N, C-alpha and C positions, 0 to 999 in steps of 0.2 A: 868275714869274707867281703862284705860290702865295703867296709872301710879300706881294705887292701886294694880292691879293684877301683876305688875312687882315686888312688894314688899311683898305682902301677898297672901294667897291662895284665891281661889274663894269662898270657904265656909266662910272664915273670912270676906270677902267683904260683903257677904249676911248678916252676923251677924251685921256688923257695919252699913249697910244701914238700917236694921230693927231697930237697936237702934236709928238711926237718926229719923225714923218715930215715934217711941215710944216717943221720946222727944217732938215731936209736939202734942201729944194727949192732954195734958192739955190745950194748946192754942186752939185747935180745939173744945174741949168740951165747952169752954167759948162762942164760936160763934154759936153753934148749940145744939140741944137736940136730944137724941136718943129715947126719950119717944114716944110711939105710933108706933114704927117699928114692923112689923110682924116678925114672926120666919123665914118666907121665905126670907124677905128682909135681915135679919141679916145673914142667911145662904148664900145667894147670895154674900153678901159683904165679908164674910169670905172665900168663895171659890175663889172669884176674887183676894183677897189678897194672897192666897196660890199660885194661878196660876201666879200672878205677881212675887212673890218671886222665883218660879221655873224659870220663864223667866229671872229674874236678875241673878240667879245662872248659867243658861246656857250661857248667854253672858259673865259673869265674867270668866267662865271656858274656853270658846273659846279664850278669850284674854290671859288668863293665859297660854294656850297651844301655843300661838304665833300668833293667828289671827291678821291681820292688823285692827286696830281700824277704819281706813278710809273705810274699806269694811264691817266689822262685824256690826258696829253701824247702818249704813244706811240700811243694809239688815234687821236688826231687826225692823226698822221703817216700814217695809212692813206688820207688823202684822195685820193691819186693813183688809187685804185681807182675813184673816180667818173669820173675822166678816161678810164680804160680802158673803162668801161661806155659812156660817151658816144661815145668814138671808135669802139667796136664798132658802136653803133647808128647814129650819124649819118655817120660817115666810112667805114663799111664796112671798117674795119681788122680784121685777124684775128691775134690773138696766136698765137705758136708754141706747141708743146707745152711747151717749157721755160718760157715765159712764163706759161702757164696753171698750171704747177706752182708757180711763184713766187707767183702770185695766190692759189692755194689755201693755200700755206704762210703767206702774210701774213694771210689770214682766220683760219686755225687759230691762229696766234700771237696775234691780237687776241682771239679767244675764250678762249684759255688765260690771257692776261694779265688779262682782266676777270673770270675765274671766281673766286668766293670761296666756300669751303666753308661750309656752314651753321654758325652759331655753336653752341658747346656749351651746353647748358642750365646755368643758374646752380645753385649748390649747393642752394638752397632749392626749386628746381623739380625736382630729381632725385628719383625714387621712393626711398623709404627701405625697406630690408630689414627684415622682421619678425624680432625676436630671440626 
């Protein structure tokens, strides 16, 4: 991803990733059938695809703007935390104590990963000692 955004824009990356998915459609259609899917299932799939595309665009844009891949990519891997929140709110699911610990550790890890200490002042900015 980082190599791609070093050479082309985030929008172009989204287009090429989408083309890559479209190329796979004929192979996927041979392995499954879409017959019998409800309009709700198709709508959910289309919405999930659009949200996935927006997520890809966001990560490509952050890399294009200079984000470190070693930080940005692992932080995007925390997206299941959104699912946990939504499942807790809408589905009334309750994570166990061990799962809450895992959630807390994931958040702490994300915070530690994204922390950057302040830059040291340049030599000309450092105060000079009087001699």
